[in-house]
N, C-alpha and C positions, 0 to 999 in steps of 0.2 A: 499224137494226142498228148503225150507227156510234154512236148514243147509248148503246146497251146496252154496247158495248165500252168507250166512254169512262167510263161509270158504273162498270164493273168495274175499270178501271185506277185510278179515283179511290178506290174502296173499298180496293184493295190498298195504294195509297200512304198512305191514312189509317190503315190497320191496322199499318203498319210491318213490321219484320222480326222481331218477337217477342222483342227483347232486354230489354223492360221498362224501358229507361232513361228517365228523366224522368217516370216514372209516379207515381201516388198510392200512398202507403203505406196498407195495409189491416190490420185486426186479424189476419186469417189469415196475411198475409205476416210479421208481427212475431212470431208464436208461435214460441218456441224461445230458444236461447241466442245472444247476440251479443257479439263482441269489438270494443270501441270505443276509439278514440283521441279523447280530449277535450282540446281546446286552448282557452285563453283569451287574448285579445289586448286590449291597452289602448291608448288614444290620448288625448292631452291637447289642450286648446284654447288656442291662442295668441290672446289678445284684441287684440293689436296688429295682427297679420296677419288676424284674424278668420277663422281656419281651424284645422282639426284637424291634428295631426301624423299621420304614417304609423303604422299599427298596429305594436306591438311585442309579441311573444309573452311573456306573463307567467307562463303555466303550461301544462304538458302532462302528461297521465297516461293510463294504460291502464285501462279500466273494463270489467268483465263485467256485462252486463245480461241479464235473462231476462224474457220476456213469456209470459203464460198467460191464457187466457180461462176465467173461472169464473162460472157463472150468467149468461152473456151479457155480462160486464164484462171488458174488457181490463185486466190487472194488470201492473205493472212492478216488478221487484225488481232493485235495483242494489247490489251488494256487501252490506254489513251494514245498509243503510238499510231503513226500513220499506217494506212493499209499498204501492204507491199506484196508484189507478185512473187510466187514461189514456183520454181522450175525443178520438179523432182528428177527429171532426166539429168539436169546439170549437177544435182547433188550426187546421184548414183554414178555418173560418169567421172566425177572428180572427188572420189573419196579420200584421195591424198593430194595435197597441194604443197608445192615447194616453190620458194622464191628467194632471191638474194639481191641485196642492194649493196652500196659501198659500206654501210655501217651495220647492216642487219641481215641475218639469215633466218628463215623460219620454215618449219614443216608443220602442216596441219593434217591430222588424220580424223576423218569423220565417219560416222556410222549411223544409219537410220534403219530401224527394225520394227516391223509389225509384230508385237508380242502375242496379241490375241485379237479377237474381233472388236474389242473396245479399248485397246491399249497399245501405245507405241513408245519407243525410246529413241532419243537423239543424243549422240555422244560426240564430243569434239575434243581432241587433245592437241595442244599447240606447244611446239618446242621452239624457243626463240634464243638466238645468240646475237648479242649486241657487241659491237666493237667500237672502242673509243681510244684515241691516242693517249689520253691521260690516265684513264682507269683500266685500260686493257680490255679483256673479253669477259663478259658476264653472260651466264646462261640461266634460263628459267623454263619451267613448263607449267601449263595451266590445263585443267580439264573442266569442261562444261558437261553437265549431265541433266537432261530434261526427260522426265518420265510423265507421260500424259495419259489420262483416262477419260473416256467419253463422258461428258456431263449429261446428267439425266434431265 
């Protein structure tokens, strides 16, 4: 009997209180109109100290986005831009992207979180290393942060 009671308590603890915070964003969740604040932050690399500077906000703007499912495909419309398909599985399966070419190397870390029943956050941080025979190696990092609230 004690085991059943403990199992019940564990299930309640794991299910949480139902506020949806920290959850995964789904197609159904996104359908509708969203009011988003999009911020971009930049950081430079100091080769003498071998470290990045603190982020400095380089831009901030308000964006309205709309999501719709058409023929089973999630579509995103942002302002006057073209409609584009969104594959949430691709996002969640590739939270870290790394690539290298002859002159450039980059790492992109992404995070998409459902904060509540009417809010989500998308964050992307990019580390870029450029190599040039004349100027040598330059490093930079950029952070994009988009916080969206369901429009009424």
